[in-house]
C-alpha positions as CSV (number, residue, x, y, z in Angstrom):
1,X,112.8,137.3,-61.3
2,X,115.5,135.0,-59.8
3,X,116.3,134.3,-56.2
4,X,118.8,132.0,-54.5
5,X,117.9,130.5,-51.2
6,X,120.5,128.7,-49.1
7,X,124.1,128.0,-50.1
8,X,126.2,125.1,-51.3
9,X,124.8,121.9,-52.8
10,X,121.4,122.3,-51.1
11,X,120.8,125.7,-52.7
12,X,117.6,126.0,-54.6
13,X,116.9,128.5,-57.4
14,X,113.5,130.0,-57.8
15,X,112.9,131.4,-61.2
16,X,109.9,133.7,-62.0
17,X,107.0,134.9,-60.0
18,X,103.6,133.4,-60.1
19,X,101.1,136.3,-60.5
20,X,98.2,134.0,-59.7
21,X,99.5,133.8,-56.1
22,X,99.4,137.6,-55.7
23,X,95.9,137.6,-57.2
24,X,94.7,134.9,-54.9
25,X,96.1,136.7,-51.9
26,X,94.4,139.9,-52.9
27,X,91.1,138.1,-53.4
28,X,91.4,136.3,-50.1
29,X,92.0,139.6,-48.2
30,X,88.6,140.6,-46.7
31,X,87.5,144.1,-47.6
32,X,86.6,146.4,-44.7
33,X,83.9,149.0,-45.3
34,X,83.4,151.9,-42.9
35,X,79.8,152.9,-42.8
36,X,79.4,156.6,-43.5
37,X,77.0,158.5,-41.2
38,X,74.4,160.5,-43.1
39,X,74.3,164.3,-42.6
40,X,70.9,164.0,-40.9
41,X,71.8,161.0,-38.6
42,X,72.2,161.8,-34.9
43,X,73.7,159.8,-32.1
44,X,71.2,157.6,-30.2
45,X,71.4,159.7,-27.0
46,X,71.0,163.1,-28.6
47,X,67.3,163.1,-29.1
48,X,66.7,161.7,-25.6
49,X,69.1,164.4,-24.2
50,X,67.0,167.1,-25.9
51,X,63.9,165.7,-24.3
52,X,65.5,165.6,-20.9
53,X,66.7,169.2,-21.2
54,X,63.2,170.3,-22.4
55,X,61.6,168.6,-19.4
56,X,64.1,170.2,-17.0
57,X,63.4,173.6,-18.6
58,X,59.6,173.1,-18.1
59,X,60.1,172.0,-14.5
60,X,62.4,174.9,-13.8
61,X,59.9,177.5,-15.2
62,X,57.1,175.9,-13.2
63,X,59.2,176.2,-10.0
64,X,59.9,179.8,-10.7
65,X,56.2,180.5,-11.2
66,X,55.3,178.7,-7.9
67,X,58.0,180.6,-6.1
68,X,56.7,183.9,-7.3
69,X,53.1,183.1,-6.3
70,X,54.2,181.7,-3.0
71,X,56.4,184.7,-2.2
72,X,53.5,187.1,-3.0
73,X,51.2,185.0,-0.7
74,X,53.8,185.2,2.1
75,X,54.1,188.9,1.7
76,X,50.3,189.5,1.8
77,X,50.0,187.3,4.8
78,X,52.8,189.3,6.5
79,X,50.7,192.5,6.0
80,X,47.7,190.9,7.6
81,X,49.7,189.3,10.5
82,X,51.6,192.5,11.4
83,X,49.6,195.5,10.4
84,X,51.7,198.0,12.3
85,X,50.5,197.4,15.9
86,X,52.8,200.1,17.2
87,X,50.8,202.9,15.5
88,X,49.4,205.3,18.0
89,X,51.7,204.3,20.9
90,X,53.1,207.4,22.6
91,X,55.5,205.9,25.0
92,X,58.1,203.1,25.0
93,X,56.0,201.3,27.6
94,X,52.9,201.3,25.3
95,X,55.0,200.1,22.4
96,X,56.4,197.2,24.5
97,X,52.9,196.2,25.5
98,X,51.5,196.3,22.0
99,X,54.5,194.5,20.6
100,X,54.1,191.7,23.1
101,X,50.5,191.1,22.0
102,X,51.4,191.2,18.3
103,X,52.1,188.5,15.8
104,X,55.6,189.9,15.0
105,X,57.2,186.5,15.2
106,X,54.9,185.0,12.6
107,X,55.3,188.0,10.4
108,X,59.1,187.7,10.6
109,X,58.9,184.0,9.5
110,X,56.5,184.9,6.6
111,X,58.8,187.7,5.5
112,X,61.7,185.3,5.5
113,X,59.7,182.9,3.3
114,X,59.0,185.8,1.0
115,X,62.7,186.6,0.7
116,X,63.6,183.0,0.0
117,X,60.9,182.6,-2.7
118,X,61.8,185.8,-4.4
119,X,65.4,184.8,-4.4
120,X,64.4,182.1,-6.8
121,X,62.9,184.7,-9.1
122,X,66.1,186.9,-8.9
123,X,68.2,183.8,-9.8
124,X,66.0,183.0,-12.8
125,X,66.1,186.6,-13.9
126,X,69.9,186.7,-13.5
127,X,70.3,183.6,-15.6
128,X,68.1,185.1,-18.3
129,X,70.0,188.4,-18.6
130,X,73.5,186.7,-18.3
131,X,76.7,188.4,-17.3
132,X,77.6,190.4,-20.4
133,X,77.8,193.8,-18.7
134,X,78.5,195.2,-15.3
135,X,74.8,196.0,-14.7
136,X,73.9,192.4,-15.5
137,X,76.4,191.1,-13.0
138,X,75.0,193.4,-10.3
139,X,71.4,192.1,-10.7
140,X,71.7,189.0,-8.5
141,X,73.9,190.8,-5.9
142,X,71.5,193.8,-5.5
143,X,68.4,191.7,-5.7
144,X,69.4,189.3,-3.0
145,X,70.7,192.2,-0.8
146,X,67.3,193.9,-1.1
147,X,65.4,190.8,0.0
148,X,67.8,190.2,2.9
149,X,67.3,193.7,4.1
150,X,63.5,193.3,3.9
151,X,63.7,190.2,6.0
152,X,65.9,192.0,8.5
153,X,63.4,194.8,8.6
154,X,60.7,192.4,9.8
155,X,63.1,190.5,12.1
156,X,63.6,193.5,14.5
157,X,60.2,193.3,16.4
158,X,60.4,189.5,16.5
159,X,63.9,189.7,18.0
160,X,62.6,192.1,20.7
161,X,59.8,189.6,21.6
162,X,62.2,186.6,21.7
163,X,64.7,188.4,23.9
164,X,62.0,189.8,26.2
165,X,60.2,186.6,26.7
166,X,63.3,184.4,26.9
167,X,65.4,186.6,29.2
168,X,63.1,189.1,30.9
169,X,59.5,188.9,32.1
170,X,58.3,190.3,28.8
171,X,59.1,192.9,26.1
172,X,60.9,195.8,27.8
173,X,60.5,199.4,26.7
174,X,64.2,199.4,25.8
175,X,63.7,196.3,23.7
176,X,60.8,197.9,21.9
177,X,62.8,201.0,21.2
178,X,65.7,199.0,19.8
179,X,63.4,197.0,17.6
180,X,61.9,200.3,16.3
181,X,65.4,201.7,15.6
182,X,66.5,198.5,13.8
183,X,63.4,198.4,11.6
184,X,63.6,202.0,10.7
185,X,67.3,201.5,9.8
186,X,66.8,198.5,7.6
187,X,63.8,199.8,5.8
188,X,65.5,202.7,4.0
189,X,68.5,200.5,3.2
190,X,66.1,198.0,1.6
191,X,64.5,200.9,-0.3
192,X,67.6,202.3,-1.8
193,X,69.1,198.9,-2.5
194,X,65.9,198.2,-4.3
195,X,66.4,201.3,-6.4
196,X,69.8,200.2,-7.4
197,X,68.6,196.7,-8.2
198,X,65.7,198.0,-10.4
199,X,68.0,200.4,-12.2
200,X,70.4,197.5,-13.0
201,X,67.5,195.4,-14.3
202,X,66.2,198.2,-16.5
203,X,69.6,199.0,-17.9
204,X,70.3,195.4,-18.6
205,X,67.1,194.3,-20.2
206,X,66.4,197.5,-22.2
207,X,70.0,197.5,-23.3
208,X,69.8,193.9,-24.5
209,X,66.5,194.6,-26.2
210,X,64.7,191.7,-24.5
211,X,62.3,191.4,-21.6
212,X,61.3,195.0,-22.3
213,X,58.2,194.7,-20.1
214,X,60.3,193.7,-17.2
215,X,62.8,196.5,-17.9
216,X,60.1,199.2,-18.3
217,X,58.3,198.2,-15.2
218,X,61.6,198.2,-13.3
219,X,62.3,201.7,-14.4
220,X,58.9,202.9,-13.2
221,X,59.2,201.2,-9.8
222,X,62.7,202.6,-9.4
223,X,61.4,206.1,-10.0
224,X,58.6,205.5,-7.6
225,X,61.0,204.5,-4.8
226,X,62.8,207.8,-5.2
227,X,59.6,209.9,-4.6
228,X,59.6,210.7,-0.9
229,X,55.8,210.8,-0.3
230,X,55.1,207.4,-1.9
231,X,58.5,205.7,-1.7
232,X,57.6,203.7,1.4
233,X,54.5,202.4,-0.3
234,X,56.3,201.4,-3.5
235,X,58.6,199.3,-1.3
236,X,55.6,197.2,-0.4
237,X,54.3,197.2,-3.9
238,X,57.6,195.8,-5.1
239,X,56.4,192.4,-3.9
240,X,53.9,192.5,-6.8
241,X,56.7,193.4,-9.2
242,X,58.8,190.4,-8.1
243,X,55.7,188.1,-8.5
244,X,54.9,189.5,-11.9
245,X,58.5,189.0,-13.1
246,X,58.5,185.5,-11.8
247,X,55.3,184.7,-13.6
248,X,56.6,186.3,-16.8
249,X,59.7,184.3,-16.7
250,X,57.7,181.1,-16.1
251,X,55.5,181.6,-19.2
252,X,58.1,183.1,-21.5
253,X,60.9,180.9,-22.8
């Protein structure tokens, strides 16, 4: 190989190519090795992430179980705090007098606590069944609507007491009648909303082939709510269904 560098008298001619130079340059070039990750190797944070997720899952299930037990306790306490004191009253004046001496305000707060606790159960159940079907998407909507209506059912007498003692000299006969009308309106709405909710739960869980115990019991309770002689009692027994579902979701992954 020949090459001319420069021009004129100062030009230099280089003849040949020293292969040792290329060899020395190649030898001097540092080799870079990229470590290959084994098939079983994991990033450092993955194992820790799995542990955090597992801990969160355990804490979540514990909270669902506590909410179920707390909601059932609030409902039972409501039954003892407000055991239908208006029973036997023949006039609006008698209803007003009995309502004024009752624990309707405490019962309303307990029922609100029941609704809040069981909303946690409904949320956990909704997360478990997903949103793959129309029935599954209706589960949280109908469940929360049923619980709100149950809280509104218990709020009527408490509102009559609050208005009567805050504005008038006590619970008036008109206030007692209004409270009775509101309660008797919200109760059947809660009942039939509960039917729709339980049917949606049964259709979703049995259709998916999981949580069959929850779906089967939901179908039984839905049928019971539709039987006129016992429908009102099944509404109260539904609190035990919510509690049982919450405990089931807490112990079953």
